[in-house]
Structure formats: structure tokens, C-alpha cells
C-alpha positions in Angstrom: -11.8 -40.5 -90.0 -11.5 -42.7 -87.3 -12.4 -41.2 -84.0 -9.9 -41.7 -80.8 -11.3 -42.2 -77.7 -9.3 -42.2 -74.4 -10.3 -45.0 -72.1 -10.8 -43.9 -68.4 -8.7 -46.7 -66.4 -9.4 -45.2 -63.2 -13.3 -46.4 -63.0 -14.0 -48.3 -59.8 -10.7 -47.7 -58.0 -10.8 -45.9 -54.9 -9.7 -42.4 -54.6 -6.1 -41.9 -53.6 -3.8 -39.4 -52.6 -0.1 -39.8 -51.4 -1.0 -43.2 -50.3 -4.1 -42.9 -48.4 -7.2 -44.1 -49.5 -10.8 -43.4 -49.2 -12.1 -42.4 -45.8 -9.0 -41.6 -44.5 -8.3 -38.6 -46.7 -11.2 -37.2 -45.2 -10.1 -38.1 -41.7 -6.8 -36.2 -42.4 -8.4 -33.1 -43.9 -11.1 -33.0 -40.9 -8.1 -33.2 -38.3 -6.1 -30.7 -39.9 -9.0 -28.3 -40.0 -9.7 -29.1 -36.4 -5.8 -28.0 -35.5 -6.4 -24.9 -37.6 -9.3 -24.1 -35.4 -7.7 -24.9 -32.2 -4.5 -22.8 -33.2 -6.9 -19.7 -34.3 -8.6 -19.9 -30.6 -5.3 -20.4 -28.8 -3.9 -17.5 -30.5 -7.1 -15.1 -30.2 -6.9 -16.0 -26.2 -3.5 -14.4 -26.0 -1.4 -17.3 -25.6 2.2 -17.3 -26.7 3.1 -18.5 -29.8 6.3 -20.7 -28.3 3.5 -22.5 -26.6 1.2 -22.9 -29.4 3.4 -23.9 -32.1 4.8 -27.1 -30.2 1.2 -28.1 -29.4 0.0 -27.5 -33.4 2.9 -29.2 -34.9 3.1 -32.3 -32.6 -0.6 -32.6 -32.8 -0.4 -32.5 -36.5 2.4 -35.1 -36.5 0.6 -37.2 -34.4 -2.4 -36.6 -36.6 -0.6 -37.6 -39.8 1.3 -40.8 -38.4 -1.8 -42.0 -36.9 -4.2 -41.9 -40.1 -1.4 -43.1 -42.2 -1.0 -46.3 -39.4 -4.9 -47.0 -39.6 -4.7 -46.8 -43.6 -1.7 -49.2 -43.5 -3.1 -51.5 -41.0 -6.8 -51.7 -42.3 -6.8 -50.5 -45.7 -9.8 -49.0 -47.3 -12.8 -50.4 -45.8 -11.2 -52.7 -43.2 -11.4 -50.2 -40.3 -15.4 -50.3 -40.8 -15.3 -54.0 -40.8 -13.3 -53.8 -37.5 -15.5 -51.4 -35.7 -18.5 -53.3 -37.0 -17.3 -56.7 -35.9 -16.5 -55.1 -32.3 -20.1 -54.3 -31.9 -21.2 -57.7 -32.6 -22.3 -59.9 -29.3 -19.9 -63.0 -28.4 -23.0 -64.9 -28.2 -26.9 -65.1 -27.5 -28.1 -66.5 -24.8 -32.3 -67.1 -25.1 -33.6 -68.7 -22.0 -37.0 -69.1 -23.5 -39.1 -70.5 -26.5 -41.6 -67.7 -26.5 -39.4 -65.8 -28.5 -39.9 -68.3 -31.2 -43.5 -68.8 -30.8 -44.2 -65.3 -30.7 -42.3 -64.7 -34.1 -44.6 -67.4 -35.7 -47.7 -65.4 -34.9 -46.2 -62.3 -36.0 -45.6 -63.7 -39.5 -48.8 -64.9 -40.3 -51.5 -62.3 -41.0 
């Protein structure tokens, strides 16, 4: 009467779809929805399909290749770390001691 339980081996692993991991799946989905909306707006405006389709397919190919390139270059969390590092200043220049002396006054009640 032993009960057999299956072990879920996917706990803690990132979501993956055809090689894309984590946030890149959302970026690809959002980009494709954007291209669908652009297609609908251009079609409703009366532009010829001979102009619209190459634009949309070219944009889609660029989107897919760009997202896969970012995924390959940065990995799951690397793009966020890269963008965060770019926003840090190269150095801090403090020309006065007042910053530190006033800090001491604020800490003590």
C-alpha cells in the first residue's frame, strides 16, 4: 500500500520557451502584440497589403532575432544588471565635509 509521489524537478528553474528565458518571453509576446496592432491600424487606414506585409514581417523578424540575441548575450537576469550598472555614476565628488557632519546630526534623536 505504498503511495508513489512524483517529484517536481522544475522547482526553482526559470520559465523557458524554445530557448527564451524569463523576461524575454514577455518582451517577445509584447512585441508581437504591438506588431499586430500596427498591422490592424495600417490595414484599416487603407494602405496596400503589398506595403504592409513586408513591413510587418520584417519587423517581426527583427524583433525575434533581437530578443534571441539579447537572451543569448545577457541570460536570464543579465540585462537588468547591465542596465542597473549603466545608471551608476563613475565617481562621487564631495567638496565639503558638511554632508557627513549633518548626517551625524540626523542619526541621533
